[in-house]
N, C-alpha and C positions, 0 to 999 in steps of 0.2 A: 117311628126308626123312618131310617132315610130312604125316599127313593133311590136306585143302583140304573144309576146308567148304561146298558150293554151296548151301545153304537160302539162299531169299530173305529168313529171318530175320536170318542173319548181318548184311545188310544194314540191318535195322532198328534194331536190338540188338546191333551188335558187340560182341564179346566184349571186357576192359578186362586192363591187368595188375594183379594183387594190389595193387604198389603204388599204385593210382591208388582204391581203394576209399574209404579214407580223405579223402580231396581230395573223393571224389560225395558223402561222408554230410558233412563241414564244409562245402562249397558248398549241399548241399539244406538242413543246417539255419538256413543262413544266410537261404534264400531261404522260409522259410515264416515264420521271425520277421521278415522286413522285408516279406510281405506282410499280417501280423497287424498291424503299425505303421500302414502304407500301401495300400492293394489295390493302386494302381497300379503299385508295383514288383512285381506278380508275373510280366509276362512279361518284364522286364528279368531279374528272377532264374532263370525258368524257360530264357533264353537263356545266364546265365551258365552253369547246372547242366550244362545238356548242353554247352556247350562242355568242360566241366571234366572232365567224361565220355568226349566224343570223344578229348581230347588225350590217353589212358591207353588208346589202342583200342591193341589188341595183336592184326592179322589171322594169316595163313595169310601161309606163303611159300615160294615151290617154287624150290631154289636148285637150278642147273643140274647135269648128269649130268655133264660134265667135273670129275672133280676139282683138274682143274691149270689152278683160274683165281681169280683176288681178284674178289671179289663187291664192292657198295659196302656199310658197316657200319653206314648211316644212310637215311632217305628224305629228299630235299631236294634243293640243288639245287651242281652243281661250281662255287662260286664261286672256286677257285684252286686250278693245278698248275705248282709250281717244283719245281725239282733244291736237295734239301738235303740235309744228313748226318742217321742219324738222332737221334730228342732224345737229348742227354748222360747222361739220368737213366735212361736203359736199354742203353746201348751206349757205349763207347769208341772203335767206328770211324768216320772222319771222311769216308769215303771218301761224295762227294754221290749221292741215291738222289734217284728222282721220290717225290714228295706228292704224292696227290689229298686236297685239301678239301671235304667236304660240309657244306652250312650247312643246319640246319632252324630252318624257321621256325614258330611257337607253334601253325599249324597242321597240320604232318606230323606224323608218329607218333614217337614216338621215342623204342622201344625198339630199340636196335642191336641189330648182328648180325655173328657172326665172319666176314670175308672168307673165311678160307679154314679149310683142315682143318691140323690141326696143334696143336702144345701151348704152352701157357702157360709161358713161360720166365722171366719178370719181369712183375711187373703192379706198381705203386705210386701211391701218392696223392703230390699236387703241390699248397698249398696256392696261393692267389694273387689276381688284382685279379678283375676282372669287365667287363674291354672288348668291345666289339662283336664278337662273335667269325667277324664275317665282317675283321676285320684283321689283317693274316699277325704283328702283334705280339701276337697272340693266344696264335699255339702256343706262345710261350716266356713270357710274362707272366700269363697267365690262370690262375683255378682248374682244376686238370686231373687225369685219371688216365690211366697210359701201362702199352703191354703190350708185352712182346716176345715172338715165335709163330715157334718152329720149325716150318716146314711138314711134310710130309708127303715133301715133292719134296727135305726137305734144302735147305731153304732160310730167312733169315728178313726177319722180317719187322715192322713196328707200327702198331700203329692206336692214336689217343689221342682220350679224349673232355672235349672244352672246354668248358668252361660261358661264359656271352653273359652283357649286360646282363642279362637276364631269367630264365636263367636259376640258381640256384643250389644246387643238389642235385644230385650225380653219385651215381648209385645203381651198384654191381659185383657182377656174379651169379657168380665164378668166384674162382682161384684160382692159384695158381704150381703148376705141376706137374701141372692141370688136361689135356685133353686134351679138344679141342673140335673139332664138324663145320663143316662149310661152313656159315653161313647160320642157326649154334646161334647164340641167345639169348646176351649177355655182360652187356648191361649197360641202364643207360636215364639218360634226361637232364630233370632238369622245368622245360620248359617255356621251352624254345628256345637253340642253341647249334650245337657243331661237332663233325663226329669228320674227324679227318686218318688217311689209312690211308698211310705208308713202304712202298714196292715194296720188294723186293730188290733187290739189285744186278744190271745188267744187263736188268732187266726194265721197259717202257716203257708208259707206259696208253692205253686207246685207247678213252677218253675225251676228252670236249673244256667248257671253263669255259662255264657257263650248261645242263647237261646235267640233266634229270630225273632222278636216281636213287629206284633203288627197294630196301630195305635187303633186303639175304640172295638178291638175284635178276638188278638188273644189275653184268654184268661190267665191271670197272675193267678188266682185263691179263691177259696170256695168261702162265702159269709154264713 
């Protein structure tokens, strides 16, 4: 379990993921250049730089102590709950399972976390389009990174990072064969998108459309 920083400083200057530092630097340099050209651009540039900094924030999370749960892999809102087979890229099984889709706005934390304890059996990248991530067709048409996991309960589940209209880069931190703990960081999507979770067969979600999710903490289902 992660050690949680309870100091007031973490609210004023939250920790950001290392992937974000170069974007913060670019925004800061642009801010200084624009301010040098025209002083009224100081405050808009400050707002932009602050937003980029906050976009890459990577707060501590405390996963549930129950190892037999599936948690949300992303911060955001549940935008869809449907029954559909696992993606064909990671499984040939055509048995319908529950899929929970979590939509991330540009204001959400974008570091993604592992939905269950288990081992990554397969991970693959699929290039694609950049439709609005809230649309159902984004699951099949958009650029995405797919993961098939065998849980410690000997169940199969899948989770998918999906690019959207603004998101143009999916970052994967893990590899096939790697064991991941519940709530562990596995990736990041830059600038808004969606993450789908395909639950194991026979497992039903306990969340609803419109519900707010916290990555690594909010329980989606019990195995």
